[in-house]
py3Dmol code that shows the C-alpha trace and the ligand (Angstrom):
import py3Dmol

protein = """\
ATOM      1  CA  MET A   1     130.132 104.546 111.986  1.00  0.00           C
ATOM      2  CA  SER A   2     129.937 103.405 115.610  1.00  0.00           C
ATOM      3  CA  ASN A   3     128.066 100.250 116.530  1.00  0.00           C
ATOM      4  CA  ASP A   4     128.419 100.840 120.274  1.00  0.00           C
ATOM      5  CA  ALA A   5     124.745 100.435 121.083  1.00  0.00           C
ATOM      6  CA  GLY A   6     123.991  97.910 118.324  1.00  0.00           C
ATOM      7  CA  ARG A   7     120.303  97.648 119.101  1.00  0.00           C
ATOM      8  CA  LEU A   8     119.719  96.045 115.674  1.00  0.00           C
ATOM      9  CA  GLU A   9     122.968  94.100 115.461  1.00  0.00           C
ATOM     10  CA  GLY A  10     122.699  91.296 112.892  1.00  0.00           C
ATOM     11  CA  LYS A  11     119.137  92.206 111.863  1.00  0.00           C
ATOM     12  CA  VAL A  12     117.943  92.682 108.297  1.00  0.00           C
ATOM     13  CA  CYS A  13     115.658  95.724 108.008  1.00  0.00           C
ATOM     14  CA  VAL A  14     113.618  96.861 105.022  1.00  0.00           C
ATOM     15  CA  VAL A  15     112.547 100.522 105.001  1.00  0.00           C
ATOM     16  CA  THR A  16     110.151 101.749 102.315  1.00  0.00           C
ATOM     17  CA  GLY A  17     110.352 105.406 101.377  1.00  0.00           C
ATOM     18  CA  GLY A  18     113.996 105.044 102.421  1.00  0.00           C
ATOM     19  CA  GLY A  19     115.238 107.612  99.912  1.00  0.00           C
ATOM     20  CA  SER A  20     114.028 110.752 101.675  1.00  0.00           C
ATOM     21  CA  GLY A  21     112.972 112.446 104.892  1.00  0.00           C
ATOM     22  CA  ILE A  22     111.925 110.159 107.734  1.00  0.00           C
ATOM     23  CA  GLY A  23     112.737 106.955 105.821  1.00  0.00           C
ATOM     24  CA  ARG A  24     116.278 108.105 105.059  1.00  0.00           C
ATOM     25  CA  ALA A  25     116.827 109.043 108.723  1.00  0.00           C
ATOM     26  CA  VAL A  26     115.539 105.596 109.753  1.00  0.00           C
ATOM     27  CA  CYS A  27     117.931 103.864 107.334  1.00  0.00           C
ATOM     28  CA  LEU A  28     120.935 105.800 108.654  1.00  0.00           C
ATOM     29  CA  LEU A  29     120.017 105.221 112.313  1.00  0.00           C
ATOM     30  CA  PHE A  30     119.295 101.516 111.801  1.00  0.00           C
ATOM     31  CA  ALA A  31     122.670 101.065 110.081  1.00  0.00           C
ATOM     32  CA  GLN A  32     124.377 102.838 113.012  1.00  0.00           C
ATOM     33  CA  GLU A  33     122.646 100.320 115.263  1.00  0.00           C
ATOM     34  CA  GLY A  34     124.220  97.402 113.387  1.00  0.00           C
ATOM     35  CA  ALA A  35     121.460  96.451 110.931  1.00  0.00           C
ATOM     36  CA  ALA A  36     121.817  95.440 107.293  1.00  0.00           C
ATOM     37  CA  VAL A  37     119.445  97.979 105.742  1.00  0.00           C
ATOM     38  CA  VAL A  38     117.460  97.832 102.508  1.00  0.00           C
ATOM     39  CA  ALA A  39     116.518 101.376 101.483  1.00  0.00           C
ATOM     40  CA  ALA A  40     113.530 100.821  99.174  1.00  0.00           C
ATOM     41  CA  ASP A  41     111.947 103.658  97.237  1.00  0.00           C
ATOM     42  CA  VAL A  42     110.027 104.373  94.050  1.00  0.00           C
ATOM     43  CA  ASN A  43     112.761 106.949  93.403  1.00  0.00           C
ATOM     44  CA  ALA A  44     115.676 104.593  92.728  1.00  0.00           C
ATOM     45  CA  GLU A  45     118.280 107.384  92.712  1.00  0.00           C
ATOM     46  CA  SER A  46     117.294 108.615  96.144  1.00  0.00           C
ATOM     47  CA  ALA A  47     117.431 105.042  97.492  1.00  0.00           C
ATOM     48  CA  GLU A  48     120.953 104.768  96.015  1.00  0.00           C
ATOM     49  CA  ARG A  49     121.975 107.991  97.774  1.00  0.00           C
ATOM     50  CA  THR A  50     120.780 106.583 101.101  1.00  0.00           C
ATOM     51  CA  ALA A  51     122.654 103.314 100.542  1.00  0.00           C
ATOM     52  CA  GLU A  52     125.802 105.245  99.589  1.00  0.00           C
ATOM     53  CA  ALA A  53     125.533 107.379 102.743  1.00  0.00           C
ATOM     54  CA  ILE A  54     125.314 104.192 104.816  1.00  0.00           C
ATOM     55  CA  LEU A  55     128.280 102.594 103.044  1.00  0.00           C
ATOM     56  CA  SER A  56     130.355 105.769 103.416  1.00  0.00           C
ATOM     57  CA  GLN A  57     129.921 105.404 107.182  1.00  0.00           C
ATOM     58  CA  ASP A  58     130.980 101.729 107.069  1.00  0.00           C
ATOM     59  CA  GLY A  59     127.412 100.510 107.509  1.00  0.00           C
ATOM     60  CA  ARG A  60     125.583  97.802 105.562  1.00  0.00           C
ATOM     61  CA  GLY A  61     123.119  99.289 103.056  1.00  0.00           C
ATOM     62  CA  THR A  62     121.471  98.208  99.813  1.00  0.00           C
ATOM     63  CA  ALA A  63     119.180 100.226  97.555  1.00  0.00           C
ATOM     64  CA  MET A  64     116.075  98.734  96.001  1.00  0.00           C
ATOM     65  CA  GLU A  65     113.471 100.216  93.674  1.00  0.00           C
ATOM     66  CA  VAL A  66     109.890  99.499  94.719  1.00  0.00           C
ATOM     67  CA  ASP A  67     106.455 100.912  94.103  1.00  0.00           C
ATOM     68  CA  VAL A  68     104.605  99.950  97.282  1.00  0.00           C
ATOM     69  CA  SER A  69     101.247 100.323  95.534  1.00  0.00           C
ATOM     70  CA  GLN A  70     102.047  97.474  93.115  1.00  0.00           C
ATOM     71  CA  ALA A  71     101.798  93.892  94.396  1.00  0.00           C
ATOM     72  CA  GLU A  72     104.348  92.461  91.971  1.00  0.00           C
ATOM     73  CA  SER A  73     106.886  95.153  92.832  1.00  0.00           C
ATOM     74  CA  VAL A  74     106.500  94.565  96.583  1.00  0.00           C
ATOM     75  CA  ARG A  75     106.670  90.782  96.132  1.00  0.00           C
ATOM     76  CA  ARG A  76     109.963  91.234  94.241  1.00  0.00           C
ATOM     77  CA  MET A  77     111.379  93.530  96.950  1.00  0.00           C
ATOM     78  CA  VAL A  78     110.704  90.887  99.602  1.00  0.00           C
ATOM     79  CA  GLU A  79     112.001  88.025  97.443  1.00  0.00           C
ATOM     80  CA  SER A  80     115.206  89.902  96.487  1.00  0.00           C
ATOM     81  CA  THR A  81     115.882  90.832 100.118  1.00  0.00           C
ATOM     82  CA  VAL A  82     115.554  87.226 101.248  1.00  0.00           C
ATOM     83  CA  GLU A  83     117.746  86.048  98.332  1.00  0.00           C
ATOM     84  CA  GLU A  84     120.454  88.621  99.079  1.00  0.00           C
ATOM     85  CA  LEU A  85     120.342  88.860 102.867  1.00  0.00           C
ATOM     86  CA  GLY A  86     118.636  85.640 103.940  1.00  0.00           C
ATOM     87  CA  ARG A  87     115.827  87.017 106.109  1.00  0.00           C
ATOM     88  CA  ILE A  88     113.737  90.050 107.126  1.00  0.00           C
ATOM     89  CA  ASP A  89     113.676  90.914 110.822  1.00  0.00           C
ATOM     90  CA  VAL A  90     112.186  94.394 110.589  1.00  0.00           C
ATOM     91  CA  LEU A  91     109.851  95.959 108.037  1.00  0.00           C
ATOM     92  CA  VAL A  92     109.195  99.705 108.202  1.00  0.00           C
ATOM     93  CA  ASN A  93     106.236 100.563 105.964  1.00  0.00           C
ATOM     94  CA  ASN A  94     107.025 104.243 105.676  1.00  0.00           C
ATOM     95  CA  ALA A  95     106.425 105.287 102.032  1.00  0.00           C
ATOM     96  CA  GLY A  96     103.612 107.795 101.785  1.00  0.00           C
ATOM     97  CA  PHE A  97     102.531 111.236 100.701  1.00  0.00           C
ATOM     98  CA  GLY A  98      99.739 113.736 101.221  1.00  0.00           C
ATOM     99  CA  PHE A  99      97.901 116.606  99.613  1.00  0.00           C
ATOM    100  CA  ALA A 100      95.707 119.437 100.809  1.00  0.00           C
ATOM    101  CA  ALA A 101      91.997 119.100 100.030  1.00  0.00           C
ATOM    102  CA  THR A 102      88.596 118.702 101.607  1.00  0.00           C
ATOM    103  CA  VAL A 103      86.490 115.693 100.585  1.00  0.00           C
ATOM    104  CA  VAL A 104      84.556 117.812  98.111  1.00  0.00           C
ATOM    105  CA  GLU A 105      87.745 119.107  96.477  1.00  0.00           C
ATOM    106  CA  THR A 106      89.385 115.667  96.301  1.00  0.00           C
ATOM    107  CA  GLU A 107      89.366 114.122  92.816  1.00  0.00           C
ATOM    108  CA  GLU A 108      88.538 110.416  92.731  1.00  0.00           C
ATOM    109  CA  ALA A 109      91.843 109.583  90.997  1.00  0.00           C
ATOM    110  CA  ASP A 110      93.789 111.454  93.702  1.00  0.00           C
ATOM    111  CA  TRP A 111      91.870 109.617  96.438  1.00  0.00           C
ATOM    112  CA  ASP A 112      92.666 106.262  94.795  1.00  0.00           C
ATOM    113  CA  ARG A 113      96.362 107.091  94.361  1.00  0.00           C
ATOM    114  CA  LEU A 114      96.727 108.234  97.979  1.00  0.00           C
ATOM    115  CA  MET A 115      95.016 105.132  99.326  1.00  0.00           C
ATOM    116  CA  SER A 116      97.016 102.854  97.047  1.00  0.00           C
ATOM    117  CA  VAL A 117     100.319 104.163  98.439  1.00  0.00           C
ATOM    118  CA  ASN A 118      99.503 105.101 102.055  1.00  0.00           C
ATOM    119  CA  LEU A 119      97.158 102.236 102.945  1.00  0.00           C
ATOM    120  CA  LYS A 120      97.366  99.497 100.301  1.00  0.00           C
ATOM    121  CA  GLY A 121     101.164  99.915 100.333  1.00  0.00           C
ATOM    122  CA  VAL A 122     101.221  98.945 104.027  1.00  0.00           C
ATOM    123  CA  TYR A 123      98.922  95.982 103.361  1.00  0.00           C
ATOM    124  CA  LEU A 124     101.137  94.734 100.499  1.00  0.00           C
ATOM    125  CA  GLY A 125     104.361  95.155 102.479  1.00  0.00           C
ATOM    126  CA  CYS A 126     102.881  93.075 105.287  1.00  0.00           C
ATOM    127  CA  LYS A 127     101.220  90.533 102.990  1.00  0.00           C
ATOM    128  CA  TYR A 128     104.540  89.469 101.477  1.00  0.00           C
ATOM    129  CA  THR A 129     106.787  89.923 104.537  1.00  0.00           C
ATOM    130  CA  VAL A 130     104.696  88.262 107.253  1.00  0.00           C
ATOM    131  CA  PRO A 131     105.098  84.742 105.745  1.00  0.00           C
ATOM    132  CA  VAL A 132     108.897  85.258 105.761  1.00  0.00           C
ATOM    133  CA  MET A 133     108.765  86.344 109.405  1.00  0.00           C
ATOM    134  CA  ILE A 134     106.547  83.390 110.320  1.00  0.00           C
ATOM    135  CA  ARG A 135     109.074  80.984 108.761  1.00  0.00           C
ATOM    136  CA  GLN A 136     111.850  82.643 110.782  1.00  0.00           C
ATOM    137  CA  GLY A 137     109.878  82.543 114.031  1.00  0.00           C
ATOM    138  CA  GLY A 138     109.148  86.270 114.378  1.00  0.00           C
ATOM    139  CA  GLY A 139     109.869  89.860 113.486  1.00  0.00           C
ATOM    140  CA  SER A 140     108.851  93.451 114.043  1.00  0.00           C
ATOM    141  CA  ILE A 141     106.749  95.629 111.746  1.00  0.00           C
ATOM    142  CA  VAL A 142     106.522  99.407 112.144  1.00  0.00           C
ATOM    143  CA  ASN A 143     104.072 101.395 110.045  1.00  0.00           C
ATOM    144  CA  THR A 144     104.385 105.152 109.607  1.00  0.00           C
ATOM    145  CA  ALA A 145     100.953 106.558 110.407  1.00  0.00           C
ATOM    146  CA  SER A 146     100.504 110.202 111.464  1.00  0.00           C
ATOM    147  CA  ALA A 147      98.974 112.427 114.126  1.00  0.00           C
ATOM    148  CA  ALA A 148      96.489 113.040 111.298  1.00  0.00           C
ATOM    149  CA  GLY A 149      95.266 109.467 111.842  1.00  0.00           C
ATOM    150  CA  LEU A 150      94.435 110.230 115.472  1.00  0.00           C
ATOM    151  CA  VAL A 151      92.863 113.702 115.222  1.00  0.00           C
ATOM    152  CA  GLY A 152      91.228 115.619 112.404  1.00  0.00           C
ATOM    153  CA  VAL A 153      93.439 118.041 110.473  1.00  0.00           C
ATOM    154  CA  PRO A 154      91.607 120.624 108.333  1.00  0.00           C
ATOM    155  CA  ASP A 155      92.053 120.319 104.581  1.00  0.00           C
ATOM    156  CA  ARG A 156      93.610 116.826 104.701  1.00  0.00           C
ATOM    157  CA  ALA A 157      90.530 114.547 104.481  1.00  0.00           C
ATOM    158  CA  ALA A 158      91.960 111.734 102.346  1.00  0.00           C
ATOM    159  CA  TYR A 159      95.304 111.820 104.158  1.00  0.00           C
ATOM    160  CA  CYS A 160      93.605 111.584 107.582  1.00  0.00           C
ATOM    161  CA  ALA A 161      91.499 108.665 106.319  1.00  0.00           C
ATOM    162  CA  SER A 162      94.543 106.796 105.004  1.00  0.00           C
ATOM    163  CA  LYS A 163      96.506 107.207 108.242  1.00  0.00           C
ATOM    164  CA  GLY A 164      93.499 106.285 110.405  1.00  0.00           C
ATOM    165  CA  GLY A 165      93.327 103.124 108.301  1.00  0.00           C
ATOM    166  CA  VAL A 166      96.995 102.388 108.954  1.00  0.00           C
ATOM    167  CA  ILE A 167      96.425 102.661 112.719  1.00  0.00           C
ATOM    168  CA  ALA A 168      93.366 100.371 112.586  1.00  0.00           C
ATOM    169  CA  MET A 169      95.192  97.776 110.441  1.00  0.00           C
ATOM    170  CA  THR A 170      98.181  97.898 112.805  1.00  0.00           C
ATOM    171  CA  ARG A 171      95.947  96.943 115.734  1.00  0.00           C
ATOM    172  CA  ALA A 172      94.201  94.130 113.814  1.00  0.00           C
ATOM    173  CA  MET A 173      97.517  92.727 112.572  1.00  0.00           C
ATOM    174  CA  ALA A 174      99.029  92.842 116.052  1.00  0.00           C
ATOM    175  CA  LEU A 175      96.281  90.483 117.236  1.00  0.00           C
ATOM    176  CA  ASP A 176      96.443  88.226 114.167  1.00  0.00           C
ATOM    177  CA  HIS A 177     100.195  87.650 114.451  1.00  0.00           C
ATOM    178  CA  VAL A 178     100.976  87.799 118.152  1.00  0.00           C
ATOM    179  CA  GLY A 179     101.160  83.992 118.158  1.00  0.00           C
ATOM    180  CA  ASP A 180     103.701  84.105 115.320  1.00  0.00           C
ATOM    181  CA  GLY A 181     106.151  86.175 117.368  1.00  0.00           C
ATOM    182  CA  ILE A 182     105.524  89.214 115.179  1.00  0.00           C
ATOM    183  CA  ARG A 183     104.955  92.596 116.817  1.00  0.00           C
ATOM    184  CA  VAL A 184     103.126  95.229 114.775  1.00  0.00           C
ATOM    185  CA  ASN A 185     103.156  98.885 115.820  1.00  0.00           C
ATOM    186  CA  CYS A 186     102.899 102.277 114.252  1.00  0.00           C
ATOM    187  CA  ILE A 187     104.401 105.685 114.781  1.00  0.00           C
ATOM    188  CA  ALA A 188     102.219 108.790 114.655  1.00  0.00           C
ATOM    189  CA  PRO A 189     104.447 111.801 113.908  1.00  0.00           C
ATOM    190  CA  GLY A 190     103.384 115.413 114.092  1.00  0.00           C
ATOM    191  CA  SER A 191     104.609 117.728 111.322  1.00  0.00           C
ATOM    192  CA  VAL A 192     108.194 116.989 110.415  1.00  0.00           C
ATOM    193  CA  GLU A 193     110.716 119.064 108.434  1.00  0.00           C
ATOM    194  CA  SER A 194     111.185 116.831 105.398  1.00  0.00           C
ATOM    195  CA  PRO A 195     111.140 117.297 101.606  1.00  0.00           C
ATOM    196  CA  TYR A 196     107.417 116.545 101.911  1.00  0.00           C
ATOM    197  CA  PHE A 197     106.952 119.904 103.663  1.00  0.00           C
ATOM    198  CA  ASP A 198     109.543 121.727 101.561  1.00  0.00           C
ATOM    199  CA  ASP A 199     107.115 121.195  98.649  1.00  0.00           C
ATOM    200  CA  ILE A 200     104.108 122.400 100.650  1.00  0.00           C
ATOM    201  CA  PHE A 201     105.980 125.527 101.842  1.00  0.00           C
ATOM    202  CA  ALA A 202     107.250 126.215  98.327  1.00  0.00           C
ATOM    203  CA  ARG A 203     103.695 126.221  96.948  1.00  0.00           C
ATOM    204  CA  ALA A 204     102.206 128.358  99.751  1.00  0.00           C
ATOM    205  CA  GLU A 205     101.207 131.981  99.114  1.00  0.00           C
ATOM    206  CA  ASP A 206     102.849 133.016 102.380  1.00  0.00           C
ATOM    207  CA  PRO A 207     105.334 130.289 103.399  1.00  0.00           C
ATOM    208  CA  ALA A 208     106.353 132.075 106.620  1.00  0.00           C
ATOM    209  CA  ALA A 209     102.725 132.378 107.773  1.00  0.00           C
ATOM    210  CA  LEU A 210     102.067 128.727 106.935  1.00  0.00           C
ATOM    211  CA  ARG A 211     105.145 127.689 108.898  1.00  0.00           C
ATOM    212  CA  ARG A 212     104.032 129.728 111.944  1.00  0.00           C
ATOM    213  CA  GLN A 213     100.559 128.195 111.724  1.00  0.00           C
ATOM    214  CA  MET A 214     101.972 124.678 111.532  1.00  0.00           C
ATOM    215  CA  GLU A 215     104.415 125.286 114.371  1.00  0.00           C
ATOM    216  CA  SER A 216     101.594 126.602 116.542  1.00  0.00           C
ATOM    217  CA  ARG A 217      99.759 123.267 116.231  1.00  0.00           C
ATOM    218  CA  HIS A 218     102.582 121.724 118.267  1.00  0.00           C
ATOM    219  CA  PRO A 219     102.687 122.750 121.951  1.00  0.00           C
ATOM    220  CA  ILE A 220     106.480 122.295 121.856  1.00  0.00           C
ATOM    221  CA  GLY A 221     106.425 125.240 119.410  1.00  0.00           C
ATOM    222  CA  ARG A 222     108.313 123.847 116.426  1.00  0.00           C
ATOM    223  CA  LEU A 223     108.200 121.147 113.770  1.00  0.00           C
ATOM    224  CA  GLY A 224     109.930 117.814 114.340  1.00  0.00           C
ATOM    225  CA  ALA A 225     113.105 116.538 112.690  1.00  0.00           C
ATOM    226  CA  PRO A 226     113.272 113.242 110.765  1.00  0.00           C
ATOM    227  CA  ALA A 227     115.923 111.990 113.219  1.00  0.00           C
ATOM    228  CA  GLU A 228     113.488 112.483 116.137  1.00  0.00           C
ATOM    229  CA  ILE A 229     110.888 110.289 114.417  1.00  0.00           C
ATOM    230  CA  ALA A 230     113.563 107.714 113.565  1.00  0.00           C
ATOM    231  CA  GLN A 231     114.325 107.319 117.294  1.00  0.00           C
ATOM    232  CA  GLY A 232     110.704 106.334 117.934  1.00  0.00           C
ATOM    233  CA  ILE A 233     110.748 103.901 115.022  1.00  0.00           C
ATOM    234  CA  LEU A 234     113.997 102.385 116.341  1.00  0.00           C
ATOM    235  CA  TYR A 235     112.340 101.807 119.714  1.00  0.00           C
ATOM    236  CA  LEU A 236     109.385 100.015 118.105  1.00  0.00           C
ATOM    237  CA  ALA A 237     111.590  98.023 115.709  1.00  0.00           C
ATOM    238  CA  SER A 238     114.075  96.789 118.314  1.00  0.00           C
ATOM    239  CA  ASP A 239     113.787  94.425 121.272  1.00  0.00           C
ATOM    240  CA  ASP A 240     113.625  97.493 123.542  1.00  0.00           C
ATOM    241  CA  SER A 241     109.861  97.395 122.893  1.00  0.00           C
ATOM    242  CA  SER A 242     109.472  93.628 123.444  1.00  0.00           C
ATOM    243  CA  PHE A 243     106.197  94.110 125.415  1.00  0.00           C
ATOM    244  CA  VAL A 244     104.685  96.541 122.889  1.00  0.00           C
ATOM    245  CA  THR A 245     102.344  95.488 120.088  1.00  0.00           C
ATOM    246  CA  GLY A 246      99.309  97.104 118.475  1.00  0.00           C
ATOM    247  CA  SER A 247     100.347 100.555 119.687  1.00  0.00           C
ATOM    248  CA  ALA A 248     100.395 103.955 117.986  1.00  0.00           C
ATOM    249  CA  LEU A 249     103.345 105.885 119.417  1.00  0.00           C
ATOM    250  CA  SER A 250     102.836 109.656 119.203  1.00  0.00           C
ATOM    251  CA  VAL A 251     106.012 111.610 118.448  1.00  0.00           C
ATOM    252  CA  ASP A 252     104.329 114.924 117.795  1.00  0.00           C
ATOM    253  CA  GLY A 253     105.532 117.713 120.085  1.00  0.00           C
ATOM    254  CA  GLY A 254     102.279 117.391 122.052  1.00  0.00           C
ATOM    255  CA  MET A 255     100.014 117.948 119.036  1.00  0.00           C
ATOM    256  CA  THR A 256      97.529 115.247 120.088  1.00  0.00           C
ATOM    257  CA  ALA A 257      97.758 116.014 123.822  1.00  0.00           C
ATOM    258  CA  HIS A 258      95.090 118.743 123.531  1.00  0.00           C
TER     259      HIS A 258
END
"""
ligand_1 = """\
44
NAD
N 106.634 114.980 107.118
C 105.627 114.954 107.960
O 105.262 115.967 108.558
C 104.918 113.676 108.268
C 104.083 113.646 109.379
C 103.424 112.469 109.695
C 103.597 111.363 108.907
N 104.403 111.424 107.823
C 104.548 110.215 107.031
O 105.901 109.830 107.038
C 106.203 109.084 105.872
C 107.436 109.643 105.227
O 107.200 110.991 104.895
P 108.369 112.073 104.739
O 107.924 113.264 105.447
O 109.678 111.482 105.043
O 108.192 112.377 103.171
P 109.221 112.389 101.959
O 108.442 112.878 100.804
O 110.484 113.090 102.348
O 109.570 110.835 101.759
C 108.644 109.907 101.283
C 109.372 108.891 100.430
O 108.410 107.912 99.992
C 108.701 107.608 98.650
N 107.497 107.084 97.983
C 106.376 107.759 97.615
N 105.527 106.942 96.975
C 106.112 105.710 96.943
C 105.734 104.459 96.420
N 104.585 104.310 95.751
N 106.574 103.405 96.587
C 107.745 103.560 97.235
N 108.170 104.734 97.729
C 107.370 105.796 97.589
C 109.144 108.936 98.042
O 109.865 108.743 96.831
C 109.993 109.500 99.159
O 111.335 109.093 99.054
C 104.931 109.167 104.991
O 104.170 107.993 105.164
C 104.210 110.370 105.556
O 102.827 110.309 105.336
C 105.078 112.546 107.478
"""
view = py3Dmol.view(width=600, height=400)
view.addModel(protein, "pdb")
view.setStyle({"model": 0}, {"cartoon": {"style": "trace"}})
view.addModel(ligand_1, "xyz")
view.setStyle({"model": 1}, {"stick": {}})
view.zoomTo()
view.show()
């Protein structure tokens, strides 16, 4: 693994949802950039696979099991990271999921579960990490929102609400912690080829038609790749974005440019 650029050299970075898709791509890129990476995921095996991939490329990677919707689990993730690695410079609150439904079709239990992972999970990650960053004199937090938090997407009411909440909380937190040397930003991806979409395609009546419809929402004419989103997250996480806080960076093939 080459550390030529080393934009995160010496930094400790925690990435939730690090076992799959965008989170896995972020872990691998951050390690290439010199970071010690904690791949944290509710799926412990997938987090292990990410850590192994990092180690096999001579990077620094650790796997951790976490359920971001549970305060005690998140508190332990933060405590263990500080015990093992001494600090947390970057937190990427990336764990999340979605489902297709209008408000009327959405069951209350499904609404609660989505909010507890996509929105409360970001709150809990920040709640336990910000005090560590304050003690250190600063840090960078990147939340994975979505284009669906900026514009309406049909049949995704709860998901849109959760990601709109992430964007609003990002802005509020940026103001609350600017004096602590902590920058807080979010990334707003368009549709990305990840296991998340593999599931959606697999369940579709006509997967090819669904793919064409999703591609057509992006003026660039295709879905994104996890590695393309990871580049945006790297920018927000690193000192390259030292004058950026409270922003929602669109990496969406032009989806929200309409
Ligand atoms: N794929 C897309 O098109 C797309 C677009 C915009 C935003 N996003 C967002 O990007 C993030 C990552 O999505 P992805 O596409 O890589 O999906 P993914 O399903 O490939 O990965 C999500 C990861 O989060 C983990 N996770 C789920 N619930 C968790 C919990 N309670 N605690 C800890 N980990 C948990 C899963 O185990 C999985 O490893 C999500 O927040 C998603 O909403 C995805």
